[in-house]
Every structure is written in C-alpha cells, then in structure tokens.
N, C-alpha and C positions, 0 to 999 in steps of 0.2 A: 640674247647672246650668252653663250655659256662662259664660265670662268676661263676655260681653255681657249676659246676663241678670242676672248679679251686679252689674255696673256700673250697669245700668238701675234695679235695685231691691234695694240691699243690705239694706234694712230687712226685706224678705221673707226673705232668707237668715237673718238674725239671729232673726227671729220663729220660723222653722222650728227653729233650734237650741235656742231657748228652750223649744220644745214637745217637745224630746227627739229630734229628727231630726238625723242626721249629714248635712251638706251637702257634697258634693264640687263644687269649681269646676273645670271641664274646659276645656282649650284643645287644639284639634286632636285630640280623642279621648283625651287624656291628663289624668288628674287632677293638678292642680298645687297645689291648696289643699284642706284639709279643715277645715270649720267644724263643731265638735261641742259638745254640751252638756258642761259640767264636772260632775264627780261629787264632791261635797264629802264629808267624813267623815260628816256627819250623814245624808246620803243612803245611804251604805254601811251605817251602823248601822241605819237604818230598814229597809233591805232584809233584812239579816241577822235582825233581830227578826221580820220578817214570815215569813221562812222557818222560824224557830223555832215561830211560832204555827201555821203550816201543818203542820209535822211533828207538833206536839202534837195537832192535830185528826185527822190520818189515821193516826197511829201511827208510831213509829220503824221504820226498816228498809224502808219502802215503796220500791219501785223506780220512780223517776221515769222516764218515757219507755218503760217496758216495755210491750209489747203483750200483754195478757192474753187468754186464750181465753174463749170464751163460758161455759164451765163455771166458770172462775175468777171471771168477772164476776157470775155469777148464784148462786153458792153462798156 
C-alpha cells in the first residue's frame, strides 16, 4: 500500500490488519511502516492447543511438510 493509498483510506489498512494481514506502507518503493495484527497470549495458547489436538489426531512424530511417496501414502 502506498502512502497515498494509506492517507486516502486508513480505515482500510486497519481493517486489513484486524483480518490478520500485515500491511506495508511504501514510499518510493521502500517500506516505511508496517501495520500488523497483534498476537496476544491467548492467541498463542489457542494455537499451541490446536497443534496439540492435531498431533493427537495424526500421531506423534509425524513429519510435517515431508513429501511422501505413493507407496507411503497408500499403505
């Protein structure tokens, strides 16, 4: 988002940050300001609890991001 766009509609930038988007305000191609959502302790606790639930569902030790072969996926 350029400085001009931010000045014209700052509420849009705030709404984007509230929606979880990090907004960079740029002047002459250089980022000068970053508007980002805050992460409260409760958010972190919720995310960690969600990861614990996922691990319980799929089993501990599962390699996240590993590319499995066809044989591994189908056996």
